[in-house]
C-alpha positions in Angstrom: 88.7 -20.4 164.0 88.1 -16.9 162.1 91.0 -14.5 162.0 88.9 -11.5 163.0 87.6 -13.0 166.2 91.5 -13.3 167.1 92.5 -10.0 166.2 89.7 -8.2 167.7 90.7 -8.9 171.4 94.5 -8.3 170.3 93.2 -4.6 169.2 91.5 -3.8 172.4 94.9 -4.7 174.4 96.9 -2.6 171.5 94.5 0.1 172.3 94.8 -0.5 176.1 98.6 -0.4 176.2 98.4 3.0 173.9 96.3 4.7 176.4 98.5 3.2 179.3 101.8 4.6 178.1 100.4 7.9 177.0 98.6 8.4 180.6 102.6 7.4 182.0 104.1 9.8 179.8 101.7 12.8 181.0 102.2 11.8 184.7 105.9 11.7 184.0 105.8 15.1 182.0 103.8 16.5 184.8 106.1 15.7 187.7 109.3 17.1 185.9 110.5 20.4 187.0 113.7 22.1 185.6 115.7 24.1 188.3 115.6 28.0 187.7 119.1 29.2 187.3 120.3 32.3 186.8 122.6 33.3 183.8 125.9 33.1 186.0 124.9 29.7 187.1 124.3 28.2 183.8 127.3 29.7 182.4 129.2 27.3 185.0 127.8 24.5 183.0 128.5 25.8 179.6 131.1 24.3 177.3 134.2 26.5 176.1 132.4 26.6 172.7 129.1 27.7 174.3 131.2 30.4 176.3 132.8 31.5 173.0 129.4 31.8 171.1 127.7 33.5 173.8 130.8 36.2 174.2 130.8 36.6 170.7 127.0 37.2 170.6 127.1 39.6 173.7 129.9 41.6 171.9 127.9 42.2 168.7 124.8 43.1 170.6 127.0 45.8 172.4 128.3 46.7 169.3 125.1 46.9 167.7 123.2 48.9 170.6 126.3 51.8 170.5 125.7 52.1 166.6 122.2 53.4 167.3 
């Protein structure tokens, strides 16, 4: 049996599997929904490092605003 006759169906199967995988990925992405959180709700989930960074950025922004 010639090899190209063997690989032709395998190529079709691989292409079909790729298309099916992409379709499932697209469907999953369409159904995904992030909850809308306010800043105060989100702060409850922050680590101490994230909170410290946010506080420092807020302080710097307020100081910059006062200088203007």
